[in-house]
C-alpha positions as CSV (number, residue, x, y, z in Angstrom):
1,M,-65.4,-135.0,39.9
2,G,-67.8,-133.1,37.5
3,L,-65.1,-131.9,35.1
4,S,-64.5,-133.3,31.6
5,A,-60.8,-133.9,31.4
6,R,-59.4,-134.1,27.9
7,P,-55.7,-134.4,28.3
8,G,-53.8,-132.5,25.5
9,V,-56.3,-130.6,23.4
10,G,-54.1,-129.8,20.5
11,V,-51.3,-131.9,22.2
12,T,-50.6,-135.1,20.4
13,A,-50.1,-137.9,22.9
14,A,-47.4,-139.4,20.7
15,R,-45.2,-136.4,21.5
16,A,-44.7,-137.7,25.0
17,A,-41.8,-139.9,23.9
18,P,-40.4,-142.5,26.3
19,E,-37.0,-140.8,26.5
20,P,-36.7,-139.4,30.0
21,V,-35.6,-135.8,30.4
22,I,-36.0,-135.5,34.2
23,V,-35.5,-138.4,36.5
24,A,-35.9,-137.7,40.2
25,T,-35.4,-140.5,42.7
26,G,-35.9,-140.4,46.5
27,V,-35.6,-136.6,46.7
28,R,-35.6,-135.4,50.3
29,K,-35.4,-131.9,51.8
30,A,-35.9,-130.5,55.3
31,F,-35.8,-127.0,56.6
32,G,-34.8,-127.3,60.2
33,K,-37.0,-130.0,61.7
34,V,-39.7,-129.6,59.0
35,E,-39.4,-132.4,56.5
36,V,-40.7,-130.8,53.3
37,L,-39.9,-133.5,50.7
38,R,-40.0,-137.1,51.9
39,G,-38.6,-139.3,49.1
40,V,-40.2,-137.9,45.9
41,D,-39.8,-140.0,42.7
42,L,-40.8,-138.5,39.4
43,T,-39.8,-139.2,35.8
44,V,-40.8,-136.8,33.0
45,S,-40.4,-137.8,29.4
46,R,-39.5,-135.6,26.5
47,G,-42.5,-133.5,25.3
48,E,-44.5,-134.4,28.4
49,V,-46.5,-131.9,30.4
50,V,-46.8,-132.8,34.1
51,V,-48.9,-130.7,36.4
52,L,-48.0,-130.8,40.1
53,M,-51.0,-130.2,42.4
54,G,-51.5,-130.5,46.1
55,P,-52.3,-128.4,49.2
56,S,-50.2,-125.4,50.2
57,G,-47.1,-126.5,52.0
58,S,-47.0,-129.9,50.3
59,G,-43.5,-129.3,48.8
60,K,-44.4,-128.5,45.2
61,S,-42.3,-125.3,44.9
62,T,-39.5,-126.8,46.9
63,F,-39.3,-129.8,44.5
64,L,-39.1,-127.5,41.4
65,R,-36.3,-125.6,43.0
66,C,-34.5,-128.8,43.7
67,V,-34.7,-129.8,40.1
68,N,-32.6,-126.9,39.0
69,R,-30.7,-126.8,42.2
70,L,-31.8,-123.4,43.4
71,I,-32.3,-125.4,46.5
72,A,-29.9,-128.3,47.3
73,P,-31.8,-131.5,48.3
74,D,-30.7,-133.3,51.4
75,G,-30.9,-136.7,49.7
76,G,-31.9,-138.5,46.5
77,R,-30.8,-137.9,42.9
78,I,-32.1,-135.6,40.1
79,V,-30.9,-136.1,36.6
80,V,-31.9,-133.5,33.9
81,S,-31.0,-134.2,30.3
82,G,-28.4,-136.7,31.4
83,V,-26.8,-134.3,33.9
84,D,-26.8,-135.2,37.6
85,M,-27.9,-132.0,39.3
86,T,-27.2,-133.5,42.7
87,D,-23.5,-134.2,41.9
88,N,-21.3,-131.7,43.6
89,A,-18.9,-131.9,40.6
90,T,-21.7,-130.7,38.2
91,D,-21.2,-127.3,36.6
92,L,-24.5,-125.9,37.8
93,P,-24.5,-122.6,35.8
94,R,-23.9,-124.5,32.6
95,A,-26.5,-127.2,33.5
96,R,-29.1,-124.6,34.3
97,R,-28.9,-123.2,30.8
98,T,-31.1,-126.1,29.6
99,I,-33.7,-125.5,32.3
100,G,-36.1,-122.6,32.0
101,F,-37.7,-121.4,35.2
102,V,-40.7,-119.1,35.6
103,A,-41.6,-118.1,39.2
104,Q,-44.8,-116.8,40.7
105,H,-43.5,-113.2,40.6
106,F,-42.0,-111.9,37.4
107,N,-38.7,-110.5,38.7
108,L,-38.1,-108.4,35.6
109,Y,-35.4,-105.8,35.6
110,P,-37.4,-102.6,36.2
111,H,-34.7,-100.3,34.6
112,M,-34.7,-102.3,31.3
113,S,-37.1,-102.4,28.4
114,V,-39.1,-105.5,27.7
115,L,-36.7,-106.2,24.8
116,G,-33.7,-105.7,27.0
117,N,-35.1,-108.1,29.7
118,V,-35.3,-110.9,27.1
119,M,-31.9,-110.1,25.5
120,E,-29.9,-109.9,28.7
121,A,-29.3,-113.6,29.6
122,P,-28.4,-114.8,26.1
123,R,-25.9,-112.0,25.7
124,I,-24.3,-112.3,29.2
125,V,-24.5,-116.1,29.7
126,L,-24.5,-117.5,26.2
127,G,-22.3,-114.8,24.7
128,Q,-24.6,-114.0,21.8
129,S,-24.1,-110.9,19.8
130,A,-26.5,-108.1,20.3
131,A,-28.0,-108.7,16.8
132,D,-28.6,-112.4,17.4
133,A,-30.0,-111.8,20.9
134,R,-32.3,-109.1,19.5
135,T,-33.5,-111.4,16.7
136,T,-34.3,-114.1,19.2
137,A,-36.0,-111.7,21.6
138,E,-38.2,-110.2,18.9
139,R,-39.3,-113.6,17.7
140,L,-40.2,-114.8,21.3
141,L,-42.0,-111.6,22.2
142,A,-44.1,-112.0,19.0
143,R,-44.7,-115.6,20.1
144,V,-46.2,-114.5,23.4
145,G,-48.2,-111.7,21.9
146,L,-46.1,-108.8,22.9
147,A,-44.5,-107.7,19.6
148,D,-45.8,-104.2,20.2
149,K,-44.2,-103.8,23.7
150,H,-40.5,-103.9,22.9
151,D,-39.7,-100.5,24.3
152,A,-42.1,-100.6,27.3
153,R,-40.8,-100.8,30.9
154,P,-42.2,-103.5,33.2
155,R,-44.1,-101.0,35.2
156,Q,-46.1,-100.1,32.1
157,L,-47.4,-103.6,31.6
158,S,-50.2,-105.6,33.2
159,G,-49.3,-108.5,35.4
160,G,-50.3,-110.9,32.7
161,Q,-48.0,-109.1,30.2
162,Q,-45.1,-109.1,32.7
163,Q,-45.5,-112.9,33.2
164,R,-45.5,-113.4,29.4
165,V,-42.2,-111.4,29.2
166,A,-40.8,-113.7,32.0
167,I,-41.8,-116.8,29.9
168,A,-40.1,-115.2,26.8
169,R,-37.0,-114.5,28.8
170,A,-36.8,-118.1,30.0
171,L,-37.3,-119.4,26.4
172,A,-34.5,-117.1,25.1
173,M,-32.0,-119.5,26.7
174,G,-33.2,-122.4,24.5
175,P,-34.2,-124.6,27.4
176,V,-34.9,-128.4,27.0
177,V,-37.4,-128.2,29.9
178,M,-39.5,-125.5,31.5
179,L,-40.3,-125.4,35.2
180,L,-43.3,-123.1,36.0
181,D,-44.1,-122.4,39.6
182,E,-47.7,-121.2,39.9
183,P,-47.2,-118.7,37.1
184,T,-50.7,-117.3,37.4
185,S,-51.1,-117.2,41.2
186,A,-50.1,-113.5,41.4
187,L,-52.5,-112.5,38.6
188,D,-56.1,-111.2,38.7
189,P,-58.5,-113.8,37.2
190,E,-59.1,-111.8,34.1
191,L,-55.3,-111.8,33.3
192,T,-54.8,-115.5,33.9
193,G,-56.1,-116.7,30.6
194,E,-53.5,-114.9,28.5
195,V,-50.7,-116.6,30.4
196,L,-52.4,-120.0,30.2
197,D,-52.8,-119.6,26.4
198,V,-49.0,-119.1,26.0
199,M,-48.4,-122.2,28.2
200,Q,-50.8,-124.2,26.1
201,E,-49.0,-123.1,22.9
202,L,-45.7,-124.3,24.4
203,A,-47.3,-127.7,25.1
204,R,-48.6,-127.9,21.5
205,D,-45.0,-127.3,20.3
206,G,-43.7,-130.2,22.4
207,M,-42.0,-128.4,25.2
208,T,-41.3,-130.6,28.2
209,M,-42.8,-128.9,31.3
210,I,-43.4,-129.3,35.0
211,V,-46.1,-126.9,36.1
212,V,-47.1,-126.2,39.6
213,S,-50.7,-125.0,39.3
214,H,-54.1,-125.1,40.7
215,E,-55.6,-124.2,37.4
216,I,-57.7,-127.3,37.1
217,H,-59.1,-126.5,33.6
218,F,-55.6,-125.9,32.2
219,A,-54.5,-129.2,33.6
220,A,-57.5,-131.0,32.1
221,R,-56.8,-129.5,28.6
222,V,-53.0,-129.7,28.5
223,A,-51.5,-132.0,31.0
224,H,-50.4,-135.5,30.0
225,R,-50.2,-136.4,33.7
226,L,-51.3,-135.0,37.1
227,V,-49.1,-135.7,40.1
228,M,-50.6,-135.1,43.5
229,L,-48.1,-134.1,46.2
230,T,-49.2,-134.1,49.8
231,D,-47.0,-133.9,52.9
232,G,-43.9,-134.1,50.8
233,Q,-44.8,-137.3,49.1
234,V,-46.4,-138.3,45.7
235,I,-49.7,-139.9,46.8
236,E,-51.2,-140.4,43.4
237,E,-50.5,-139.8,39.7
238,G,-52.2,-140.5,36.4
239,T,-53.9,-138.8,33.4
240,P,-56.3,-135.9,34.1
241,N,-59.2,-138.3,33.3
242,E,-58.0,-140.8,35.8
243,I,-57.3,-138.4,38.6
244,M,-60.3,-136.1,38.2
245,R,-62.9,-138.7,37.5
246,A,-61.8,-141.5,39.8
247,P,-59.2,-140.4,42.3
248,R,-58.0,-143.3,44.4
249,D,-56.7,-141.5,47.5
250,E,-59.1,-139.8,49.8
251,R,-56.8,-136.8,50.2
252,T,-56.9,-136.3,46.5
253,R,-60.7,-136.4,46.5
254,R,-60.9,-133.8,49.2
255,F,-58.4,-131.5,47.5
256,L,-60.1,-131.6,44.1
257,S,-63.5,-131.2,45.7
258,R,-62.3,-128.0,47.5
259,L,-60.5,-126.7,44.4
260,M,-63.5,-127.1,42.1
261,S,-65.8,-125.7,44.8
262,W,-63.6,-122.6,45.0
263,E,-63.5,-122.2,41.2
264,T,-67.3,-122.5,41.1
265,D,-67.6,-119.7,43.7
266,L,-65.1,-117.6,41.8
267,S,-66.9,-117.8,38.5
268,S,-70.4,-117.3,40.0
């Protein structure tokens, strides 16, 4: 497809251990008469980075929200770190502690400082002391390149900086897996790179991630696997090399062609 895909620059393939962290089987979801997910199967191993791609409305965001049960699926089964998220007996607030979620929009507390935003959940949910939560928050803000923004309010930050705070806030809970739903879609192009750099660093460190993204170059560099979702079904999956150089499904070929044509126009 005209793009050199090198899965995992700086990401050692051996880190994608065979132990499954997420196992989704036959996941279905409808909103009224609209069937959004039609039997999605997906297994993600520890340390693996999976990028979900597909046309708008194909069910990508809905699937992510089913994984952490922000949306209840109508059918199928989702197991995360050995916990059945679709079992009504599951303690969902406890189970969600192992799942970091970063949405398209930052949803930071506007009345709190950057440091306060990152400290809040560990203190309230995990019962950490203020000192411990602060130590963790300071370390994570340094990790995402915001060590000098502790006292800033969200309104004083750029979109890219706010999204990096959102990533630090999710990491503060010590998640086993990160779900990122188009984390750069609300950003201007010049701010996208700083968020993608943080995500690539997470991948290097072995964080298990499912990323909904149309950032084709990020996927080529970092993803172990691309999964194409169309009309609520997985139509194709493979390494970035396999999918980008020789897609098997015509719908995948059309989608990637449009995506790379759009990126070419944007950069010209």
